[in-house]
NUROTI-716042 format. One line per 8 residues: number of its first residue (from 1); for each residue x, z, y of N, C-alpha, C. Coordinates in nm, 3 decimals, decimal comma, always signed. Layout:
% residues N
NUM = X/Z/Y/X/Z/Y/X/Z/Y; ...
//
This chain:
% residues 107
1 = +0,101/+0,022/-0,127/+0,036/+0,002/-0,004/+0,092/+0,022/+0,141; +0,098/-0,092/+0,238/+0,135/-0,088/+0,332/+0,130/+0,003/+0,426; +0,227/+0,089/+0,512/+0,252/+0,178/+0,615/+0,192/+0,155/+0,767; +0,077/+0,172/+0,805/-0,027/+0,122/+0,954/+0,100/+0,196/+1,022; +0,176/+0,036/+1,055/+0,274/+0,116/+1,162/+0,260/+0,138/+1,342; +0,104/+0,174/+1,353/+0,107/+0,240/+1,458/+0,004/+0,354/+1,405; -0,021/+0,461/+1,368/-0,063/+0,551/+1,360/-0,086/+0,641/+1,275; +0,029/+0,611/+1,109/+0,075/+0,731/+1,056/+0,233/+0,767/+1,122
9 = +0,271/+0,731/+1,164/+0,405/+0,719/+1,279/+0,399/+0,893/+1,397; +0,266/+0,766/+1,441/+0,210/+0,903/+1,552/+0,160/+1,014/+1,517; +0,066/+1,009/+1,419/-0,009/+1,084/+1,360/+0,169/+1,214/+1,299; +0,150/+1,184/+1,258/+0,274/+1,221/+1,174/+0,343/+1,375/+1,335; +0,394/+1,270/+1,409/+0,475/+1,340/+1,553/+0,324/+1,428/+1,658; +0,229/+1,424/+1,623/+0,140/+1,437/+1,683/+0,107/+1,650/+1,602; +0,184/+1,588/+1,479/+0,191/+1,704/+1,369/+0,237/+1,798/+1,408; +0,377/+1,692/+1,467/+0,518/+1,834/+1,477/+0,515/+1,881/+1,560
17 = +0,474/+1,804/+1,666/+0,396/+1,900/+1,765/+0,348/+2,004/+1,757; +0,149/+2,022/+1,709/+0,093/+2,110/+1,647/+0,182/+2,228/+1,594; +0,283/+2,220/+1,546/+0,352/+2,279/+1,403/+0,367/+2,367/+1,568; +0,450/+2,400/+1,630/+0,515/+2,416/+1,764/+0,391/+2,501/+1,789; +0,302/+2,451/+1,893/+0,197/+2,508/+1,877/+0,107/+2,623/+1,821; +0,079/+2,599/+1,691/-0,005/+2,680/+1,587/+0,109/+2,784/+1,560; +0,266/+2,748/+1,557/+0,345/+2,883/+1,547/+0,355/+2,973/+1,634; +0,339/+2,911/+1,769/+0,370/+3,000/+1,862/+0,241/+3,153/+1,883
25 = +0,119/+3,024/+1,844/-0,019/+3,127/+1,896/-0,021/+3,225/+1,714; +0,021/+3,199/+1,612/+0,037/+3,280/+1,496/+0,206/+3,456/+1,571; +0,268/+3,396/+1,650/+0,333/+3,466/+1,685/+0,277/+3,527/+1,802; +0,172/+3,544/+1,873/+0,160/+3,615/+1,970/-0,005/+3,669/+1,944; -0,077/+3,635/+1,813/-0,186/+3,735/+1,754/-0,068/+3,821/+1,607; +0,057/+3,807/+1,626/+0,093/+3,925/+1,480/+0,125/+4,027/+1,582; +0,184/+4,011/+1,670/+0,278/+4,090/+1,761/+0,202/+4,185/+1,895; +0,230/+4,306/+1,891/+0,186/+4,326/+2,034/+0,087/+4,437/+1,999
33 = +0,073/+4,587/+2,054/-0,044/+4,680/+1,992/-0,156/+4,721/+2,080; -0,276/+4,664/+2,066/-0,401/+4,669/+2,184/-0,363/+4,862/+2,214; -0,423/+4,867/+2,307/-0,421/+5,072/+2,303/-0,606/+5,054/+2,346; -0,680/+5,120/+2,252/-0,851/+5,129/+2,304/-0,836/+5,302/+2,250; -0,967/+5,352/+2,326/-0,956/+5,467/+2,273/-1,071/+5,524/+2,175; -1,158/+5,435/+2,117/-1,243/+5,469/+2,024/-1,207/+5,370/+1,898; -1,167/+5,453/+1,842/-1,093/+5,408/+1,674/-1,145/+5,293/+1,585; -1,281/+5,317/+1,600/-1,337/+5,195/+1,527/-1,329/+5,078/+1,616
41 = -1,308/+5,066/+1,725/-1,301/+4,950/+1,805/-1,172/+4,848/+1,775; -1,104/+4,953/+1,772/-0,907/+4,944/+1,736/-0,902/+4,868/+1,671; -0,980/+4,917/+1,545/-0,952/+4,927/+1,408/-0,979/+4,725/+1,397; -1,079/+4,724/+1,461/-1,204/+4,596/+1,474/-1,093/+4,531/+1,540; -1,031/+4,577/+1,603/-0,900/+4,473/+1,701/-0,822/+4,429/+1,629; -0,748/+4,533/+1,590/-0,646/+4,471/+1,505/-0,679/+4,372/+1,333; -0,814/+4,403/+1,315/-0,817/+4,298/+1,202/-0,918/+4,171/+1,270; -0,922/+4,143/+1,382/-0,948/+4,043/+1,444/-0,795/+3,965/+1,468
49 = -0,673/+4,018/+1,454/-0,600/+3,947/+1,573/-0,508/+3,953/+1,400; -0,531/+4,022/+1,327/-0,476/+3,953/+1,158/-0,482/+3,825/+1,107; -0,680/+3,832/+1,089/-0,718/+3,694/+1,053/-0,685/+3,552/+1,170; -0,642/+3,552/+1,260/-0,623/+3,494/+1,390/-0,515/+3,481/+1,300; -0,414/+3,553/+1,355/-0,228/+3,532/+1,323/-0,260/+3,466/+1,158; -0,340/+3,445/+1,066/-0,322/+3,408/+0,957/-0,369/+3,299/+0,958; -0,434/+3,286/+1,023/-0,519/+3,168/+1,037/-0,401/+3,018/+1,123; -0,365/+3,072/+1,245/-0,273/+3,032/+1,273/-0,163/+2,973/+1,222
57 = -0,110/+3,136/+1,092/-0,015/+3,091/+1,044/-0,017/+2,973/+0,913; -0,175/+2,955/+0,827/-0,161/+2,834/+0,745/-0,189/+2,745/+0,820; -0,218/+2,727/+0,890/-0,213/+2,559/+1,025/-0,065/+2,568/+1,020; +0,006/+2,644/+1,039/+0,096/+2,605/+1,084/+0,253/+2,548/+0,975; +0,176/+2,595/+0,858/+0,269/+2,558/+0,696/+0,206/+2,472/+0,660; +0,066/+2,408/+0,704/+0,011/+2,319/+0,630/+0,048/+2,204/+0,760; +0,078/+2,235/+0,894/+0,078/+2,132/+0,977/+0,202/+2,081/+0,949; +0,352/+2,167/+0,899/+0,429/+2,131/+0,865/+0,482/+2,050/+0,745
65 = +0,445/+2,110/+0,640/+0,417/+2,014/+0,541/+0,356/+1,857/+0,554; +0,281/+1,818/+0,593/+0,210/+1,765/+0,677/+0,302/+1,652/+0,743; +0,345/+1,646/+0,868/+0,423/+1,593/+0,915/+0,548/+1,612/+0,927; +0,619/+1,723/+0,791/+0,765/+1,627/+0,682/+0,733/+1,507/+0,613; +0,620/+1,586/+0,548/+0,621/+1,416/+0,460/+0,512/+1,299/+0,529; +0,552/+1,318/+0,623/+0,478/+1,199/+0,741/+0,579/+1,122/+0,749; +0,694/+1,163/+0,753/+0,806/+1,118/+0,867/+0,902/+1,086/+0,730; +0,850/+1,062/+0,651/+0,986/+1,001/+0,507/+0,874/+0,946/+0,481
73 = +0,737/+0,933/+0,516/+0,711/+0,792/+0,488/+0,733/+0,670/+0,568; +0,760/+0,733/+0,679/+0,697/+0,605/+0,820/+0,857/+0,614/+0,817; +0,969/+0,664/+0,800/+1,072/+0,618/+0,815/+1,150/+0,462/+0,850; +1,103/+0,406/+0,758/+1,071/+0,262/+0,720/+1,005/+0,177/+0,867; +0,952/+0,214/+0,899/+0,895/+0,145/+0,963/+0,900/+0,201/+1,110; +0,847/+0,282/+1,165/+0,907/+0,360/+1,261/+1,054/+0,469/+1,255; +1,091/+0,460/+1,324/+1,309/+0,555/+1,299/+1,213/+0,619/+1,392; +1,214/+0,624/+1,521/+1,267/+0,715/+1,614/+1,145/+0,813/+1,573
81 = +1,005/+0,777/+1,618/+0,907/+0,862/+1,575/+0,913/+0,906/+1,438; +0,919/+0,869/+1,267/+0,984/+0,954/+1,257/+1,091/+0,979/+1,220; +1,196/+0,989/+1,324/+1,314/+1,101/+1,371/+1,314/+1,204/+1,430; +1,204/+1,168/+1,555/+1,175/+1,286/+1,650/+1,003/+1,410/+1,566; +1,040/+1,359/+1,512/+0,910/+1,476/+1,364/+0,999/+1,495/+1,300; +1,061/+1,425/+1,210/+1,164/+1,588/+1,137/+1,276/+1,613/+1,219; +1,331/+1,570/+1,367/+1,373/+1,666/+1,405/+1,309/+1,841/+1,436; +1,162/+1,815/+1,525/+1,051/+1,876/+1,538/+1,059/+2,048/+1,431
89 = +0,997/+1,970/+1,302/+1,017/+2,052/+1,208/+1,141/+2,104/+1,146; +1,249/+2,047/+1,172/+1,358/+2,094/+1,098/+1,409/+2,185/+1,233; +1,361/+2,183/+1,344/+1,423/+2,254/+1,441/+1,347/+2,393/+1,418; +1,217/+2,319/+1,367/+1,101/+2,498/+1,372/+1,155/+2,547/+1,278; +1,176/+2,448/+1,153/+1,217/+2,576/+1,055/+1,337/+2,671/+1,065; +1,384/+2,598/+1,148/+1,558/+2,695/+1,117/+1,542/+2,790/+1,240; +1,394/+2,750/+1,369/+1,420/+2,886/+1,470/+1,400/+2,973/+1,370; +1,267/+2,945/+1,307/+1,175/+3,060/+1,199/+1,282/+3,159/+1,132
97 = +1,376/+3,048/+1,095/+1,488/+3,125/+0,934/+1,589/+3,236/+1,059; +1,590/+3,176/+1,163/+1,684/+3,234/+1,212/+1,612/+3,362/+1,292; +1,544/+3,337/+1,349/+1,429/+3,481/+1,395/+1,404/+3,609/+1,295; +1,378/+3,539/+1,137/+1,403/+3,606/+1,082/+1,543/+3,646/+1,011; +1,649/+3,583/+1,002/+1,773/+3,684/+0,931/+1,851/+3,753/+1,059; +1,818/+3,695/+1,197/+1,817/+3,812/+1,290/+1,755/+3,930/+1,324; +1,602/+3,953/+1,256/+1,581/+4,062/+1,258/+1,576/+4,118/+1,108; +1,647/+4,104/+1,066/+1,719/+4,224/+0,879/+1,850/+4,209/+0,968
105 = +1,901/+4,069/+1,003/+2,066/+4,225/+1,008/+2,096/+4,285/+1,107; +1,955/+4,291/+1,194/+2,002/+4,398/+1,330/+1,871/+4,526/+1,286; +1,858/+4,575/+1,176/+1,792/+4,633/+1,170/+1,904/+4,765/+1,056
//
């Protein structure tokens, strides 16, 4: 099946950019301590933030895999867009691994 040269590389690049956006929101919802007087309200806020964080983490992982696959699939037809998508995905992966390693080494 021939690759559509106009749509698939662009979709891969858009997904690679969405990886960074979803990753940012995943980070924002995972961190920070809400301050509230009512324990039931505090529990509700923490639970809601945990659900949102997991939602954005899942979207980040799915977008990362899809963008990486599309980057490899369309490399022969659109080298620049596929390379940019791979660079975005690789940069995000390196950043996450660096944050994980730096956090564990500083403890």
